[in-house]
C-alpha positions in Angstrom: 0.1 0.0 -0.2 3.1 2.3 0.7 3.9 1.5 -2.9 0.6 2.5 -4.4 0.7 5.7 -2.4 4.1 6.4 -3.7 3.0 5.8 -7.2 -0.2 8.0 -7.2 1.7 11.0 -5.5 4.6 10.6 -8.2 1.9 11.0 -11.0 0.5 14.1 -9.4 -2.6 12.6 -7.5 -3.9 13.8 -4.4 -4.0 10.7 -2.5 -6.6 9.8 0.2 -6.1 6.7 2.3 -9.3 5.2 4.0 -8.5 2.4 6.6 -11.4 0.2 6.7 -11.5 -2.8 9.3 -12.8 -6.1 8.5 -13.7 -7.6 12.0 -17.0 -6.1 13.9 -15.0 -5.5 17.2 -13.3 -2.6 15.6 -15.8 0.1 16.6 -14.7 3.5 17.5 -13.5 2.8 21.0 -11.5 -0.2 20.3 -8.3 -0.4 22.0 -6.0 -1.1 19.2 -7.0 2.0 17.0 -4.1 4.2 18.3 -1.5 1.7 17.4 -3.1 1.0 13.9 -3.2 4.6 13.2 0.4 5.1 13.9 1.3 2.4 11.4 -1.2 3.6 8.8 0.0 7.2 8.7 3.5 6.2 7.9 2.3 5.1 4.5 2.4 8.5 3.4 -0.9 9.6 2.0 -1.8 13.2 1.7 -4.9 12.6 4.0 -5.7 9.5 6.2 -9.2 8.7 7.4 -10.3 5.8 9.7 -13.7 4.3 9.3 -14.8 2.3 12.5 -17.5 -0.2 12.4 -20.9 1.3 13.0 -22.2 -1.1 15.4 -26.0 -0.3 15.0 -25.5 -0.6 11.0 -23.7 -4.0 11.6 -26.4 -5.4 14.0 -29.0 -4.1 11.8 -27.7 -5.6 8.6 -26.1 -8.9 9.3 -29.4 -10.9 8.9 -30.5 -9.0 5.9 -27.3 -9.6 4.4 -28.0 -13.4 4.9 -31.3 -13.1 3.4 -29.6 -11.1 0.5 -27.4 -14.0 -0.1 -30.5 -16.4 -0.1 -29.2 -18.0 2.9 -26.0 -19.1 1.2 -23.7 -16.4 2.2 -20.0 -17.6 3.2 -17.5 -16.5 5.8 -16.0 -14.3 2.8 -19.4 -12.7 2.4 -19.6 -12.0 6.0 -16.4 -10.2 5.9 -17.3 -8.1 2.9 -20.6 -7.3 4.8 -18.7 -6.3 8.0 -16.4 -3.9 6.2 -19.4 -2.4 4.4 -20.8 -1.4 8.0 -17.8 0.8 8.6 -18.5 4.6 8.7 -16.5 7.5 8.0 -16.5 10.4 10.4 -18.6 13.4 9.4 -15.6 15.5 8.7 -14.1 12.9 6.5 -17.2 12.7 4.6 -17.5 16.2 3.9 -13.8 16.2 2.6 -14.4 13.4 0.3 -17.6 15.0 -1.1 -15.8 18.4 -1.9 -13.0 16.3 -3.9 -13.1 15.6 -7.7 -12.2 11.8 -7.4 -10.4 10.6 -10.4 -10.0 7.0 -9.4 -10.8 4.7 -6.5 -8.2 2.0 -5.8 -9.7 -0.9 -3.7 -7.4 -3.1 -1.5 -8.8 -6.6 -1.0 -12.1 -8.1 -2.0 -13.0 -7.7 1.6 -13.3 -3.9 1.3 -15.1 -3.8 -2.1 -18.6 -3.3 -0.5 -17.5 -0.2 1.4 -16.0 1.1 -1.6 -19.1 0.7 -3.5 -21.3 2.4 -0.6 -18.6 5.2 -0.6 -19.1 5.9 -4.3 -22.9 5.6 -4.0 -23.2 7.9 -0.9 -20.2 10.1 -0.7 -18.6 10.7 -4.0 -20.0 13.2 -6.4 -20.8 11.6 -9.7 -19.6 8.2 -7.9 -21.2 6.1 -10.9 -18.5 7.6 -13.3 -15.4 7.1 -11.2 -13.2 4.4 -12.4 -12.3 1.7 -10.0 -9.6 -0.9 -9.9 -9.1 -3.8 -7.1 -5.8 -5.1 -6.1 -6.4 -8.8 -5.0 -3.5 -9.6 -2.5 -3.7 -13.3 -2.7 -6.5 -15.7 -3.2 -8.7 -14.7 -0.1 -10.9 -17.8 -0.4 -7.9 -20.0 0.0 -6.5 -18.4 3.0 -9.9 -18.4 4.8 -10.0 -22.2 4.1 -6.6 -22.6 5.2 -7.1 -21.0 8.8 -10.3 -22.8 9.0 -12.4 -19.6 9.3 -16.0 -20.1 10.9 -19.1 -19.0 8.8 -20.8 -16.7 11.5 -24.1 -17.3 9.7 -23.9 -21.1 9.8 -21.3 -21.7 12.5 -19.8 -24.2 10.2 -16.7 -24.1 7.9 -17.3 -23.3 4.2 -15.9 -25.7 1.5 -13.4 -23.9 -0.7 -15.6 -24.1 -3.7 -18.2 -22.2 -1.9 -15.9 -19.6 -0.7 -14.3 -19.3 -4.0 -17.6 -18.8 -5.7 -18.2 -16.0 -3.4 -14.9 -14.3 -4.0 -15.3 -14.5 -7.9 -19.0 -13.1 -7.6 -17.7 -10.1 -5.8 -14.7 -9.6 -8.2 -16.9 -9.7 -11.1 -18.2 -6.3 -10.1 -14.8 -4.6 -10.8 -13.5 -4.8 -14.5 -9.7 -4.2 -13.8 -7.9 -6.4 -11.1 -4.4 -5.9 -10.1 -2.4 -9.0 -8.8 0.7 -9.0 -6.7 1.9 -12.5 -7.7 2.0 -14.4 -11.1 0.2 -17.2 -9.5 -2.7 -15.0 -8.5 -2.4 -13.3 -12.0 -3.0 -16.7 -13.8 -5.4 -18.0 -11.1 -7.8 -15.1 -11.5 -7.2 -14.5 -15.4 -8.5 -18.2 -15.8 -11.7 -17.6 -13.6 -12.5 -14.0 -15.0 -11.5 -14.3 -18.5 -13.2 -11.2 -19.7 -11.8 -8.9 -17.1 -8.6 -6.9 -17.3 -5.9 -8.3 -15.2 -2.4 -6.5 -14.4 0.5 -8.0 -12.6 2.2 -5.5 -10.3 4.9 -7.2 -8.4 5.9 -6.0 -4.9 8.9 -3.6 -4.5 11.1 -2.7 -1.4 11.2 0.7 0.1 14.0 2.6 -1.5 14.9 4.0 2.0 15.3 0.6 3.5 17.8 -0.2 0.6 19.7 2.9 1.3 19.8 2.2 5.0 21.1 -1.1 4.5 23.8 0.1 2.1 24.8 2.9 4.7 24.8 0.9 7.8 27.7 0.1 9.9 28.6 -3.5 9.8 26.8 -5.9 12.5 28.9 -6.4 15.4 31.5 -9.5 15.1 32.5 -11.1 12.0 30.6 -10.8 8.7 27.8 -13.3 8.6 28.3 -15.9 5.8 24.7 -17.2 5.8 21.7 -15.4 6.8 18.1 -16.3 7.2 15.6 -13.6 8.5 11.9 -15.0 9.5 8.9 -14.4 11.7 7.4 -17.0 13.7 5.4 -18.7 11.0 4.7 -22.4 10.2 6.2 -21.9 6.8 9.4 -20.6 8.3 9.7 -23.5 11.2 9.2 -25.9 8.3 12.0 -24.2 6.4 14.5 -24.0 9.1 13.6 -27.8 10.1 14.7 -28.8 6.6 17.7 -26.7 6.6 19.0 -28.1 9.6 18.2 -31.7 9.0 18.8 -32.0 5.4 21.2 -29.1 4.3 23.5 -28.1 7.2 25.2 -31.4 7.8 26.5 -31.3 4.2 28.3 -27.8 4.9 28.7 -27.9 8.6 32.4 -28.5 8.5 33.1 -25.7 6.4 33.1 -23.1 9.4 30.5 -20.7 8.0 29.2 -18.1 10.3 25.4 -18.8 10.3 22.7 -16.4 11.8 18.9 -17.0 12.1 17.4 -13.5 12.8 13.9 -12.7 13.8 10.9 -14.3 16.0 11.2 -17.7 14.2 13.4 -18.8 17.1 10.3 -18.7 19.4 8.6 -21.2 17.2 11.3 -23.4 16.8 12.0 -23.4 20.6 8.3 -24.3 21.3 7.4 -26.7 18.3 11.0 -28.2 17.8 12.7 -28.2 21.2 15.2 -31.0 20.2 16.2 -29.1 17.1 16.5 -25.9 19.1 18.7 -27.7 21.7 21.2 -28.8 19.0 21.3 -25.5 17.0 20.3 -22.7 19.4 23.5 -21.1 19.2 22.6 -20.0 15.6 19.5 -18.2 16.6 19.7 -14.5 17.3 16.0 -13.7 17.8 14.4 -10.3 17.0 16.6 -7.2 16.6 15.8 -3.5 16.8 17.5 -2.8 13.3 17.7 -5.1 10.3 19.8 -2.7 8.4 23.3 -3.7 10.0 22.3 -7.4 9.9 21.8 -7.4 6.2 24.8 -5.2 5.7 27.1 -7.8 7.3 25.6 -10.7 5.3 27.7 -12.4 2.6 24.6 -14.4 1.4 21.1 -14.6 2.2 19.2 -17.8 2.0 15.6 -19.2 1.9 15.1 -22.9 2.3 11.3 -22.7 2.0 9.3 -26.0 1.6 5.8 -24.4 1.9 4.3 -21.0 1.7 1.6 -18.8 0.2 1.3 -15.6 -1.7 4.8 -14.2 -2.7 8.0 -14.3 -0.7 8.9 -10.8 0.5 12.1 -12.1 2.0 13.3 -13.1 -1.5 12.5 -10.0 -3.0 14.1 -8.0 -0.2 17.5 -10.0 -0.6 17.4 -9.3 -4.5 16.7 -5.6 -3.8 19.9 -5.5 -1.5 21.8 -7.1 -4.2 22.9 -10.0 -1.9 23.8 -13.4 -3.1 20.7 -15.3 -2.6 19.9 -19.1 -2.7 16.4 -20.4 -2.4 13.9 -23.2 -3.2 11.2 -23.3 -5.7 8.9 -22.2 -2.7 11.1 -19.3 -2.1 10.5 -18.0 -5.5 6.6 -18.6 -5.4 4.5 -16.2 -7.2 7.2 -15.0 -9.4 7.7 -15.3 -13.2 10.5 -18.0 -13.1 11.5 -17.3 -16.9 12.6 -13.8 -15.8 14.2 -15.1 -12.7 16.3 -17.7 -14.7 17.2 -15.3 -17.3 18.9 -13.0 -14.6 21.1 -16.1 -13.6 19.2 -17.4 -10.7 17.9 -21.0 -10.1 15.8 -22.9 -7.5 17.3 -25.6 -5.6 15.0 -28.1 -4.1 17.4 -31.1 -3.3 19.4 -30.8 -0.1 22.8 -31.5 -1.9 22.0 -29.0 -4.7 21.0 -26.3 -2.1 24.3 -26.9 -0.1 26.2 -26.8 -3.3 24.6 -23.5 -4.4 25.3 -21.9 -0.8 28.9 -22.8 -1.3 29.2 -21.5 -5.0 27.2 -18.2 -3.9 29.9 -17.7 -1.2 32.8 -18.5 -3.6 31.6 -16.1 -6.3 29.8 -13.3 -4.4 30.3 -10.8 -7.3 28.6 -12.8 -9.8 25.8 -13.9 -7.5 25.0 -10.4 -6.3 24.9 -9.1 -9.8 22.2 -11.9 -10.6 20.1 -10.7 -7.6 20.2 -7.0 -8.7 19.5 -7.8 -12.2 16.5 -9.8 -11.1 15.3 -7.2 -9.0 15.7 -4.3 -11.5 13.7 -6.1 -14.1 10.9 -7.3 -12.0 10.4 -5.5 -8.7 12.1 -2.3 -8.8 10.2 0.9 -8.3 10.5 1.6 -12.1 9.0 -1.7 -12.9 6.2 -1.5 -10.5 5.2 2.2 -11.5 5.3 1.2 -15.2 2.9 -1.8 -14.3 0.7 0.6 -12.3 0.6 3.1 -15.2 -0.9 0.2 -17.5 -3.5 -0.6 -14.6 -4.7 3.0 -14.3 -4.7 3.5 -18.2 -7.1 0.6 -18.6 -9.3 1.5 -15.4 -9.7 5.1 -16.9 -10.7 3.9 -20.3 -13.1 1.1 -19.1 
């Protein structure tokens, strides 16, 4: 979303960001709003407004919405309805009504209902305002994976029902922007008559500059670096690495660091593994820039995952030698990745050999990373794709 805002501002638009919750507990007096506002205000929009859930509207509408869906509404429909129950403050409504709105950019299918109501009730000539929607993953699959309960039926929805709901909502928007090549192909197959644009994520240029300018992390340079949150995907990746890959290179004396909260997940779920390799876990750090600055090679031994891997894009953006599995490159156009000189390594011995080779020829490996980033993920590449999306939306 920061990239979206930077794009629109670079093209001369006044940007108004509206934060819309998707859970009914986020009424006006919710205790987390202050923290949320701090984060959202850092996105850099010209104006930012927050639309808490209107509890009365939510309570009055939840059964009407159920009837409106012919008693077949899904958990996804419930979230769309919940977000539609959000209400802008009066000063925000007056501000929006005075604007000449050129484009409405909707993030996630979940906030589509709110956006449509905003156009209908608060935007002058709302019917004539072009709209595009950025999908951010296949939300029906994510709801299925986390076993979301349907509040109307108190049961789990099947993936087919969730997907039918998602597609039904997306049919209302002619231009869809996707953040991964997997999502692009997935939705293009199911909505063949819509316009689809691939806009791959980019990394904040300020962070890239901070890493290059940072003082090296304390101690010796880090030969191999993994950065990860406490997720099931990262835990599985680290388990595979230590059980299958590390024994093949452990005698080389490499300095290995695993940074981030993933250590807590390993300690809790894989205590024997943590007992054996705990000295390599650094845990969370206050500043990532010095850590990345000191790294000779960044690796991502992913064996599972959804969406697109930001940790991979981050390593490429920093021009670091990078070694990853196929899952580390998920959601990326592999023909371009391979054209830049990068490969996926899914066999333990191949992965181990790739780490050795990357450290042996850092200059060549780093050049491949930067080339891939410049062609696919750079600000220039991102903004060019967004230009295309806006052009189509305005012409639709």
